[in-house]
All heavy atoms as an XYZ file, in Angstrom:
822
protein
N       0.775     -1.145      0.044
C      -0.066      0.017      0.030
C       0.869      1.263     -0.039
O       0.399      2.300     -0.430
C      -0.926      0.080      1.167
C      -2.212     -0.723      1.202
C      -3.185     -0.177      0.189
N      -3.626      1.122      0.557
C      -4.365      1.881     -0.216
N      -4.752      1.441     -1.375
N      -4.705      3.083      0.149
N       2.077      1.170      0.597
C       2.827      2.382      0.537
C       3.085      2.841     -0.860
O       3.048      4.087     -1.130
C       4.144      2.204      1.303
C       4.988      3.355      1.309
C       6.189      3.307      2.239
N       6.891      4.501      2.064
C       7.715      4.956      3.001
N       7.982      4.326      4.073
N       8.386      6.088      2.789
N       3.339      1.979     -1.793
C       3.522      2.371     -3.116
C       2.246      3.015     -3.650
O       2.308      3.946     -4.406
C       3.939      1.193     -4.041
C       3.954      1.492     -5.457
C       5.370      0.638     -3.607
N       1.103      2.450     -3.314
C      -0.141      3.090     -3.719
C      -0.280      4.483     -3.118
O      -0.738      5.412     -3.838
C      -1.380      2.196     -3.276
N       0.098      4.677     -1.895
C       0.039      6.041     -1.287
C       1.023      6.941     -2.083
O       0.640      8.106     -2.435
C       0.583      5.986      0.159
C      -0.388      5.198      1.058
O      -1.588      5.120      0.774
O       0.089      4.668      2.141
N       2.234      6.452     -2.449
C       3.215      7.347     -3.123
C       2.672      7.621     -4.502
O       2.745      8.738     -5.042
C       4.486      6.634     -3.127
C       5.674      7.367     -3.776
C       5.935      8.664     -3.164
C       6.909      6.491     -3.872
N       2.072      6.589     -5.093
C       1.545      6.813     -6.505
C       0.456      7.898     -6.508
O       0.420      8.766     -7.372
C       1.013      5.524     -7.072
C       0.450      5.594     -8.466
C      -0.125      4.361     -8.941
N      -1.293      3.967     -8.042
C      -1.415      2.700     -7.545
N      -0.605      1.828     -7.765
N      -2.460      2.468     -6.773
N      -0.417      7.788     -5.545
C      -1.494      8.800     -5.438
C      -1.017     10.212     -5.301
O      -1.456     11.102     -5.806
C      -2.509      8.387     -4.302
N      -0.084     10.305     -4.315
C       0.543     11.630     -4.019
C       1.294     12.195     -5.209
O       1.222     13.369     -5.546
C       1.407     11.582     -2.788
C       0.577     11.442     -1.507
O      -0.623     11.596     -1.589
O       1.274     11.293     -0.452
N       1.971     11.314     -5.915
C       2.820     11.797     -7.093
C       1.813     12.236     -8.216
O       2.008     13.207     -8.898
C       3.681     10.666     -7.595
N       0.699     11.465     -8.378
C      -0.285     11.871     -9.377
C      -0.888     13.203     -9.051
O      -1.115     14.003     -9.883
C      -1.347     10.797     -9.495
C      -2.406     10.919    -10.561
C      -1.734     11.110    -11.923
C      -3.367      9.770    -10.542
N      -1.250     13.383     -7.772
C      -1.790     14.688     -7.323
C      -0.794     15.851     -7.646
O      -1.230     16.858     -8.139
C      -2.038     14.712     -5.812
C      -3.230     13.948     -5.379
O      -4.078     13.618     -6.296
O      -3.405     13.688     -4.267
N       0.540     15.641     -7.465
C       1.497     16.646     -7.784
C       1.533     16.895     -9.218
O       1.615     18.068     -9.733
C       2.911     16.240     -7.301
C       3.067     16.161     -5.797
C       4.423     15.570     -5.436
C       2.942     17.565     -5.118
N       1.454     15.875    -10.061
C       1.425     15.975    -11.550
C       0.244     16.682    -11.999
O       0.299     17.636    -12.785
C       1.553     14.629    -12.148
C       1.485     14.513    -13.662
C       2.779     15.101    -14.184
C       1.327     13.083    -14.124
N      -0.944     16.368    -11.485
C      -2.151     17.065    -11.864
C      -2.181     18.547    -11.419
O      -2.868     19.337    -12.203
C      -3.378     16.262    -11.294
C      -3.662     14.927    -11.850
C      -4.788     14.179    -11.054
C      -3.981     14.955    -13.329
N      -1.452     18.862    -10.381
C      -1.481     20.228     -9.956
C      -0.388     21.032    -10.557
O      -0.186     22.152    -10.160
C      -1.330     20.280     -8.409
C      -2.510     19.737     -7.625
O      -3.597     19.694     -8.258
O      -2.407     19.421     -6.434
N       0.340     20.398    -11.541
C       1.430     21.014    -12.265
C       2.474     21.596    -11.371
O       3.165     22.555    -11.500
C       0.952     22.259    -13.126
C       0.302     21.796    -14.389
O       0.649     20.745    -14.874
O      -0.610     22.531    -14.875
N       2.686     20.839    -10.336
C       3.835     21.186     -9.313
C       5.184     20.856     -9.975
O       5.319     20.019    -10.766
C       3.633     20.324     -7.969
C       2.388     20.721     -7.240
C       2.369     22.125     -6.651
O       3.438     22.764     -6.643
O       1.347     22.542     -6.260
N       6.086     21.655     -9.528
C       7.497     21.444     -9.986
C       8.485     21.420     -8.822
O       8.078     21.783     -7.667
C       7.943     22.628    -10.987
O       7.913     23.791    -10.250
C       7.009     22.638    -12.180
N       9.699     21.052     -9.067
C      10.731     21.118     -8.033
C      10.886     19.673     -7.515
O      10.316     18.696     -7.956
N      11.739     19.698     -6.411
C      11.917     18.407     -5.732
C      11.063     18.242     -4.598
O      10.917     19.245     -3.756
C      13.510     18.346     -5.268
C      14.399     18.425     -6.499
C      13.710     17.155     -4.373
C      15.849     18.547     -6.125
N      10.385     17.130     -4.466
C       9.438     16.872     -3.358
C       9.983     15.626     -2.682
O      10.451     14.606     -3.220
C       8.113     16.591     -3.887
C       7.456     17.810     -4.497
C       7.709     18.394     -5.639
C       6.399     18.597     -3.856
N       6.901     19.546     -5.805
C       6.130     19.691     -4.675
C       5.713     18.443     -2.647
C       5.172     20.612     -4.426
C       4.762     19.403     -2.389
C       4.430     20.457     -3.176
N       9.766     15.621     -1.336
C      10.091     14.498     -0.554
C       8.772     14.163      0.204
O       8.335     14.989      0.948
C      11.252     14.642      0.512
C      11.349     13.470      1.445
N      11.922     12.303      1.033
C      10.981     13.361      2.651
C      11.894     11.464      2.016
N      11.284     12.074      2.989
N       8.231     13.045     -0.008
C       7.039     12.630      0.588
C       7.282     11.518      1.531
O       7.960     10.534      1.287
C       5.986     12.075     -0.433
C       5.608     13.065     -1.583
C       4.825     12.341     -2.644
C       4.971     14.217     -1.017
N       6.780     11.721      2.824
C       7.175     10.763      3.847
C       5.931     10.378      4.671
O       4.907     11.060      4.489
C       8.242     11.317      4.838
O       7.657     12.275      5.749
N       6.075      9.390      5.494
C       4.991      8.931      6.398
C       5.015      9.729      7.749
O       4.349      9.392      8.567
C       5.053      7.434      6.603
C       4.740      6.672      5.486
O       5.645      6.224      4.706
N       3.417      6.472      5.134
N       5.703     10.770      7.733
C       5.711     11.691      8.845
C       6.492     11.324     10.106
O       6.349     12.000     11.105
N       7.161     10.199     10.161
C       7.893      9.757     11.260
C       9.388      9.587     11.006
O       9.757      9.151     10.002
C       7.280      8.401     11.733
N      10.133     10.104     11.989
C      11.579      9.939     11.864
C      11.911      8.647     12.624
O      11.535      8.468     13.752
C      12.309     11.126     12.547
N      12.552      7.728     11.924
C      12.851      6.484     12.558
C      14.239      5.980     11.963
O      14.479      6.170     10.817
C      11.734      5.411     12.280
C      11.524      5.170     10.805
C      11.945      4.244     13.067
N      14.956      5.332     12.784
C      16.251      4.749     12.404
C      15.929      3.511     11.553
O      14.804      2.976     11.599
C      17.136      4.379     13.559
O      16.497      3.297     14.270
N      16.970      3.000     10.770
C      16.759      1.771     10.117
C      16.480      0.647     11.027
O      15.566     -0.250     10.744
C      18.012      1.415      9.184
C      18.003      2.284      7.966
C      18.866      3.342      7.669
C      17.122      2.192      6.845
N      18.600      3.880      6.417
C      17.479      3.183      5.864
C      16.024      1.348      6.542
C      16.849      3.398      4.682
C      15.349      1.543      5.276
C      15.760      2.593      4.412
N      17.137      0.617     12.127
C      16.909     -0.462     13.180
C      15.435     -0.331     13.695
O      14.791     -1.314     13.792
C      17.917     -0.367     14.243
N      14.996      0.879     13.991
C      13.617      1.095     14.455
C      12.608      0.669     13.478
O      11.568      0.088     13.828
N      12.845      0.971     12.183
C      12.021      0.540     11.102
C      11.941     -0.961     11.027
O      10.874     -1.537     10.904
C      12.490      1.115      9.739
C      11.688      0.865      8.603
C      10.343      1.313      8.571
C      12.189      0.152      7.521
C       9.581      1.020      7.397
C      11.413     -0.109      6.404
C      10.146      0.388      6.400
N      13.119     -1.635     11.113
C      13.098     -3.104     11.011
C      12.385     -3.729     12.258
O      11.675     -4.728     12.106
C      14.575     -3.553     10.999
N      12.556     -3.085     13.405
C      11.866     -3.558     14.612
C      10.350     -3.490     14.489
O       9.574     -4.328     14.840
C      12.389     -2.866     15.842
C      13.795     -3.345     16.182
C      14.477     -2.352     17.183
O      14.122     -1.261     17.318
N      15.533     -2.875     17.808
N       9.892     -2.315     13.945
C       8.504     -2.033     13.754
C       7.890     -3.080     12.706
O       6.819     -3.644     12.929
C       8.271     -0.609     13.271
N       8.685     -3.347     11.672
C       8.239     -4.406     10.676
C       8.156     -5.716     11.351
O       7.193     -6.390     11.111
C       9.199     -4.434      9.498
C       9.143     -3.287      8.482
C      10.257     -3.347      7.587
C       7.764     -3.325      7.731
N       9.178     -6.061     12.121
C       9.104     -7.361     12.717
C       7.940     -7.530     13.751
O       7.230     -8.519     13.676
C      10.440     -7.561     13.578
N       7.719     -6.504     14.533
C       6.593     -6.456     15.452
C       5.298     -6.664     14.685
O       4.439     -7.523     14.957
C       6.543     -5.149     16.234
C       5.390     -5.005     17.193
C       5.694     -5.705     18.533
O       6.813     -5.749     18.924
N       4.678     -6.273     19.077
N       5.048     -5.916     13.607
C       3.752     -5.958     12.828
C       3.678     -7.325     12.161
O       2.566     -7.763     11.929
C       3.788     -4.913     11.813
N       4.788     -8.059     11.863
C       4.670     -9.326     11.186
C       4.678    -10.493     12.219
O       4.722    -11.611     11.816
C       5.847     -9.471     10.253
S       5.745     -8.338      8.820
N       4.527    -10.160     13.519
C       4.457    -11.174     14.500
C       5.786    -11.755     14.819
O       5.835    -12.882     15.337
N       6.878    -11.108     14.572
C       8.196    -11.621     14.867
C       8.761    -10.880     16.020
O       8.300     -9.875     16.376
C       9.149    -11.432     13.575
C       8.623    -12.081     12.305
C       9.496    -11.654     11.153
C       8.559    -13.579     12.492
N       9.846    -11.437     16.580
C      10.487    -10.842     17.747
C      11.291     -9.649     17.363
O      12.443     -9.844     16.782
C      11.289    -11.895     18.529
C      11.901    -11.327     19.818
O      11.696    -10.099     20.167
O      12.579    -12.127     20.511
N      10.861     -8.368     17.708
C      11.715     -7.306     17.250
C      13.008     -7.205     18.004
O      13.970     -6.536     17.512
C      10.900     -6.054     17.651
C       9.874     -6.544     18.587
C       9.695     -8.049     18.338
N      13.223     -7.948     19.101
C      14.528     -7.972     19.795
C      15.575     -8.671     19.041
O      16.809     -8.579     19.368
C      14.274     -8.659     21.147
N      15.174     -9.363     17.990
C      16.194    -10.035     17.138
C      17.003     -9.033     16.159
O      17.756     -9.458     15.441
C      15.573    -11.133     16.307
C      15.024    -12.288     17.119
C      14.326    -13.407     16.239
C      16.173    -12.953     17.869
N      16.501     -7.827     16.117
C      17.141     -6.822     15.303
C      18.140     -6.084     16.168
O      17.799     -5.539     17.191
C      16.069     -5.762     14.752
C      16.774     -4.738     13.937
C      15.001     -6.471     13.917
N      19.347     -6.108     15.698
C      20.495     -5.361     16.411
C      20.761     -4.047     15.632
O      21.203     -4.128     14.541
C      21.787     -6.274     16.401
C      21.682     -7.352     17.424
O      20.938     -7.310     18.347
O      22.503     -8.297     17.242
N      20.546     -2.980     16.300
C      20.874     -1.767     15.658
C      22.381     -1.459     15.994
O      22.928     -2.008     16.987
N      22.992     -0.671     15.118
C      24.325     -0.320     15.420
C      24.400      1.153     15.594
O      23.691      1.922     14.906
C      25.361     -0.758     14.287
C      24.892     -0.222     12.957
C      25.509     -2.232     14.233
C      25.962     -0.573     11.863
N      25.251      1.677     16.505
C      25.233      3.064     16.872
C      26.087      3.959     15.931
O      25.990      5.158     15.974
C      25.754      3.220     18.287
N      26.874      3.336     15.157
C      27.716      4.169     14.210
C      27.889      3.444     12.899
O      27.569      2.288     12.748
C      29.093      4.334     14.853
C      29.796      2.981     15.237
N      30.366      2.186     14.286
C      29.769      2.310     16.411
C      30.847      1.101     14.836
N      30.468      1.172     16.065
N      28.308      4.227     11.902
C      28.420      3.596     10.555
C      29.471      2.420     10.595
O      30.376      2.397     11.439
C      28.931      4.767      9.717
C      28.625      5.977     10.364
C      28.605      5.653     11.888
N      29.288      1.531      9.748
C      30.107      0.355      9.627
C      31.562      0.837      9.332
O      31.724      1.540      8.355
C      29.653     -0.603      8.564
C      30.299     -1.880      8.507
N      31.441     -2.003      7.801
C      30.107     -3.057      9.073
C      31.920     -3.241      7.916
N      31.132     -3.910      8.645
N      32.516      0.402     10.147
C      33.923      0.784      9.811
C      34.241      0.266      8.341
O      33.851     -0.760      7.938
C      34.726      0.041     10.848
C      33.731     -0.324     11.971
C      32.415     -0.518     11.279
N      34.964      1.091      7.704
C      35.410      0.757      6.325
C      34.583      1.413      5.247
O      34.921      1.304      4.156
N      33.463      1.996      5.670
C      32.657      2.690      4.652
C      33.464      3.893      4.182
O      34.069      4.545      4.945
C      31.277      3.083      5.165
C      30.306      1.994      5.282
C      30.459      0.745      5.002
C      29.003      2.151      5.775
N      29.298      0.070      5.244
C      28.403      0.940      5.776
C      28.270      3.229      6.340
C      27.088      0.639      6.174
C      26.953      3.001      6.716
C      26.370      1.685      6.691
N      33.510      4.120      2.871
C      34.263      5.192      2.305
C      33.619      6.634      2.623
O      34.389      7.524      2.751
C      34.551      5.001      0.863
C      35.436      3.816      0.715
C      35.728      3.627     -0.792
N      36.664      2.524     -0.962
C      37.174      2.174     -2.040
N      37.015      2.832     -3.113
N      37.921      1.093     -2.087
N      32.310      6.642      2.415
C      31.675      7.884      2.670
C      31.198      8.073      4.111
O      30.778      7.216      4.734
C      30.436      7.965      1.755
N      31.430      9.262      4.675
C      31.002      9.517      5.949
C      29.467      9.572      6.017
O      28.800      9.958      5.099
C      31.498     10.913      6.388
N      28.905      9.143      7.100
C      27.468      9.108      7.340
C      27.108     10.051      8.418
O      27.782     10.087      9.489
C      26.965      7.671      7.679
C      27.242      6.642      6.622
C      26.610      6.932      5.251
N      26.628      5.749      4.412
C      27.524      5.454      3.507
N      28.614      6.179      3.476
N      27.509      4.412      2.793
N      26.090     10.835      8.263
C      25.636     11.748      9.367
C      24.990     10.957     10.482
O      24.449      9.877     10.290
C      24.555     12.655      8.699
C      24.028     11.861      7.529
C      25.232     10.965      7.069
N      25.064     11.500     11.719
C      24.511     10.782     12.838
C      22.939     10.736     12.774
O      22.322      9.748     13.100
C      24.820     11.501     14.153
C      26.307     11.222     14.639
C      26.404     11.751     15.960
N      27.251     11.030     16.936
C      27.323      9.747     17.164
N      26.511      8.984     16.660
N      28.157      9.273     18.105
N      22.375     11.861     12.234
C      20.862     11.871     12.024
C      20.641     12.371     10.630
O      21.097     13.451     10.279
C      20.258     12.844     13.100
N      19.813     11.668      9.936
C      19.550     12.058      8.582
C      18.079     11.930      8.152
O      17.819     11.550      7.033
C      20.509     11.372      7.574
O      20.313     10.058      7.651
N      17.201     12.042      9.103
C      15.773     11.906      8.784
C      15.304     12.946      7.817
O      15.734     14.078      7.884
C      14.964     12.004     10.112
N      14.469     12.430      6.907
C      13.915     13.358      5.896
C      12.488     13.734      6.424
O      11.834     12.975      7.086
C      13.796     12.656      4.605
C      15.147     12.170      4.000
C      14.962     11.366      2.773
C      16.023     13.360      3.727
N      12.042     14.862      5.952
C      10.802     15.428      6.419
C      10.082     15.969      5.149
O      10.703     16.402      4.228
C      10.948     16.510      7.502
N       8.760     15.944      5.236
C       7.923     16.559      4.223
C       7.660     17.958      4.595
O       6.947     18.299      5.476
C       6.589     15.842      4.001
O       6.803     14.483      3.567
N       8.297     18.873      3.839
C       8.134     20.309      4.064
C       7.186     20.933      3.053
O       6.689     22.009      3.332
C       9.412     21.043      4.180
C      10.353     20.605      5.285
C      11.709     21.267      5.273
O      11.867     22.188      4.472
O      12.477     20.900      6.118
N       6.980     20.231      2.008
C       6.045     20.757      0.985
C       5.084     19.612      0.681
O       5.441     18.477      0.564
C       6.770     21.026     -0.322
C       7.738     22.135     -0.256
C       8.515     22.281     -1.541
N       7.730     22.550     -2.693
C       8.136     22.594     -3.898
N       9.422     22.263     -4.208
N       7.386     22.840     -4.942
N       3.744     19.876      0.639
C       2.797     18.909      0.292
C       2.272     18.095      1.524
O       2.626     18.395      2.612
N       1.445     17.169      1.129
C       0.809     16.326      2.161
C       1.665     15.275      2.645
O       2.550     14.685      1.872
C      -0.436     15.608      1.543
C      -1.653     16.533      1.531
C      -2.835     15.675      0.925
O      -2.976     15.483     -0.209
N      -3.565     15.154      1.918
N       1.611     14.986      3.897
C       2.317     13.813      4.496
C       1.439     12.596      4.230
O       0.227     12.602      4.312
C       2.426     13.989      6.053
C       3.036     12.750      6.679
C       3.330     15.223      6.266
N       2.067     11.522      3.861
C       1.399     10.270      3.570
C       0.797      9.751      4.896
O       1.095     10.254      5.953
C       2.336      9.357      2.832
C       2.712      9.897      1.494
S       3.816      8.864      0.386
C       4.446      7.609      1.278
N       0.076      8.703      4.793
C      -0.518      8.137      6.055
C       0.530      7.793      7.014
O       1.739      7.570      6.658
C      -1.203      6.787      5.506
C      -1.551      7.145      4.143
C      -0.446      7.933      3.619
N       0.237      7.745      8.340
C       1.308      7.465      9.387
C       2.044      6.220      9.127
O       1.568      5.261      8.533
C       0.491      7.297     10.637
C      -0.777      8.063     10.403
C      -1.062      7.852      8.929
N       3.355      6.228      9.490
C       4.192      5.057      9.255
C       3.555      3.808      9.894
O       3.687      2.704      9.279
C       5.601      5.351      9.858
C       6.606      4.227      9.646
C       6.853      3.986      8.184
C       7.913      4.654     10.353
N       3.096      3.914     11.099
C       2.443      2.721     11.707
C       1.361      2.102     10.854
O       1.200      0.876     10.719
C       1.903      3.018     13.032
C       2.942      3.581     14.124
C       3.387      5.002     13.835
O       2.735      5.773     13.086
O       4.353      5.363     14.418
N       0.546      2.995     10.205
C      -0.492      2.517      9.310
C       0.074      1.817      8.134
O      -0.425      0.751      7.689
C      -1.387      3.710      8.857
O      -1.942      4.326     10.045
C      -2.587      3.284      8.010
N       1.080      2.377      7.528
C       1.692      1.800      6.313
C       2.297      0.448      6.634
O       2.136     -0.447      5.892
C       2.750      2.808      5.731
N       3.011      0.323      7.784
C       3.502     -0.916      8.200
C       2.517     -1.980      8.448
O       2.723     -3.139      8.039
C       4.529     -0.698      9.474
C       5.727      0.058      8.988
C       4.872     -2.089     10.120
C       6.637      0.505     10.138
N       1.450     -1.594      9.158
C       0.348     -2.502      9.479
C      -0.285     -3.016      8.128
O      -0.569     -4.215      8.009
C      -0.666     -1.817     10.307
N      -0.424     -2.142      7.160
C      -1.066     -2.565      5.891
C      -0.105     -3.541      5.150
O      -0.518     -4.507      4.556
C      -1.428     -1.393      5.013
C      -2.575     -0.627      5.516
C      -3.060      0.507      4.581
N      -1.878      1.203      4.148
C      -1.964      2.526      3.660
N      -3.250      3.042      3.396
N      -0.916      3.132      3.337
N       1.202     -3.201      5.219
C       2.190     -4.089      4.582
C       2.244     -5.383      5.256
O       2.208     -6.481      4.551
C       3.610     -3.386      4.698
C       4.724     -4.279      4.139
C       4.916     -4.440      2.806
C       5.585     -4.895      5.033
C       5.946     -5.171      2.315
C       6.663     -5.730      4.566
C       6.821     -5.843      3.231
N       2.195     -5.526      6.556
C       2.100     -6.840      7.257
C       0.918     -7.599      6.921
O       0.952     -8.772      6.774
C       2.279     -6.591      8.742
N      -0.236     -6.901      6.778
C      -1.521     -7.608      6.497
C      -1.420     -8.118      5.082
O      -1.935     -9.284      4.850
C      -2.647     -6.581      6.649
N      -0.778     -7.402      4.142
C      -0.651     -7.927      2.758
C       0.235     -9.156      2.728
O      -0.086    -10.135      2.130
C      -0.054     -6.787      1.889
O      -0.941     -5.717      1.884
C       0.119     -7.298      0.395
N       1.326     -9.088      3.506
C       2.198    -10.280      3.603
C       1.489    -11.445      4.164
O       1.547    -12.528      3.657
C       3.433    -10.005      4.420
C       4.549     -9.176      3.804
C       5.675     -8.982      4.832
C       5.041     -9.699      2.601
N       0.729    -11.291      5.245
C       0.007    -12.371      5.884
C      -1.052    -12.964      4.851
O      -1.152    -14.112      4.791
C      -0.672    -11.811      7.110
N      -1.772    -12.082      4.120
C      -2.771    -12.525      3.233
C      -2.175    -13.376      2.136
O      -2.817    -14.249      1.599
C      -3.557    -11.346      2.746
N      -0.946    -12.987      1.715
C      -0.276    -13.675      0.629
C       0.399    -14.999      1.044
O       0.759    -15.771      0.215
C       0.728    -12.761      0.027
O       1.893    -12.677      0.853
N       0.412    -15.217      2.350
C       0.982    -16.397      2.870
C       2.517    -16.242      2.923
O       3.244    -17.256      3.125
N       3.072    -15.062      2.732
C       4.501    -14.869      2.773
C       5.088    -14.955      4.233
O       6.226    -15.181      4.377
C       4.833    -13.491      2.113
N       4.285    -14.691      5.181
C       4.731    -14.786      6.544
C       4.611    -16.228      6.988
O       3.602    -16.859      6.851
C       3.866    -13.867      7.468
C       4.115    -12.402      7.316
C       3.217    -11.714      8.299
C       5.574    -12.045      7.515
N       5.722    -16.747      7.625
C       5.628    -18.086      8.069
C       5.868    -18.024      9.579
O       6.477    -17.046     10.104
C       6.631    -18.969      7.379
C       8.097    -18.526      7.514
C       8.965    -19.505      6.777
N      10.332    -18.991      6.701
C      11.219    -19.119      7.660
N      10.886    -19.763      8.832
N      12.445    -18.656      7.628
N       5.581    -19.122     10.215
C       5.874    -19.257     11.649
C       7.419    -19.212     11.874
O       8.056    -20.036     11.281
C       5.270    -20.589     12.150
C       5.526    -20.729     13.677
O       6.348    -20.046     14.327
N       4.797    -21.733     14.245
N       7.885    -18.254     12.668
C       9.345    -18.100     12.733
C       9.961    -19.345     13.409
O      11.129    -19.591     13.119
C       9.524    -16.892     13.716
C       8.204    -16.329     14.006
C       7.148    -17.191     13.345
N       9.207    -20.174     14.161
C       9.760    -21.329     14.765
C       9.871    -22.499     13.777
O      10.341    -23.593     14.012
C       8.954    -21.750     15.944
N       9.249    -22.325     12.587
C       9.109    -23.416     11.652
C      10.335    -23.677     10.767
O      10.427    -24.725     10.156
C       7.964    -23.111     10.669
N      11.345    -22.813     10.700
C      12.410    -23.019      9.844
C      13.762    -22.644     10.398
O      13.855    -22.008     11.409
N      14.766    -23.107      9.707
C      16.150    -22.837     10.131
C      16.451    -21.375      9.970
O      15.957    -20.685      9.053
C      17.074    -23.741      9.268
C      16.205    -23.939      8.086
C      14.791    -23.934      8.503
N      17.409    -20.805     10.707
C      17.929    -19.549     10.506
C      17.010    -18.419     11.110
O      17.296    -17.253     10.993
N      15.910    -18.761     11.741
C      15.031    -17.784     12.239
C      15.505    -17.203     13.522
O      14.959    -16.160     13.933
C      13.556    -18.354     12.432
O      13.732    -19.507     13.272
C      12.983    -18.782     11.082
N      16.470    -17.808     14.180
C      16.940    -17.246     15.456
C      18.130    -16.333     15.184
O      18.678    -15.720     16.117
C      17.335    -18.331     16.411
O      18.332    -19.143     15.912
N      18.603    -16.283     13.948
C      19.737    -15.388     13.631
C      19.374    -13.960     13.817
O      18.379    -13.451     13.418
C      20.244    -15.685     12.242
N      20.309    -13.241     14.486
C      20.043    -11.819     14.719
C      20.430    -11.036     13.426
O      21.480    -11.457     12.810
C      20.837    -11.320     15.874
C      20.385    -12.031     17.153
C      21.181    -11.634     18.329
N      20.754    -10.293     18.794
C      19.757    -10.113     19.661
N      19.045    -11.115     20.081
N      19.461     -8.907     20.020
N      19.719    -10.044     13.085
C      20.097     -9.271     11.911
C      20.630     -7.959     12.320
O      20.110     -7.302     13.201
C      18.731     -9.043     11.094
C      18.121    -10.289     10.592
C      19.012    -10.960      9.544
O      19.559    -10.398      8.685
N      19.289    -12.278      9.735
N      21.682     -7.478     11.703
C      22.283     -6.245     12.009
C      21.700     -5.203     10.982
O      21.714     -5.419      9.815
C      23.832     -6.298     11.824
C      24.507     -7.200     12.905
C      25.910     -7.132     12.900
N      26.483     -5.821     13.269
C      26.577     -5.418     14.504
N      26.188     -6.235     15.506
N      27.118     -4.302     14.750
N      21.293     -4.072     11.503
C      20.655     -3.028     10.635
C      21.403     -1.810     10.983
O      21.703     -1.411     11.998
C      19.219     -2.845     10.912
C      18.640     -1.755     10.063
C      18.480     -4.138     10.702
């Protein structure tokens, strides 16, 4: 659904003859680890299995800012992030893409985000 939200907002901008650079967001500033934890929670998985890291991975050539959240300063904010995540999880569940985490190998592996 997030793509549908983005498509609808982009079409509105096109129909309104808007120009320039637009950033459309779900209105929440969240780290990649926080995003992964919210996705895990919505999909019925243990969000504690997501390990966030406090600093950029050593060896990256480009410096990374400590905080780089994007905000919508022009235009409408898309539906709340929690709503978008819940709809995404519901779509996964309806498609059968979510499986019981205890059912397969590798499900206890912690993911670094």
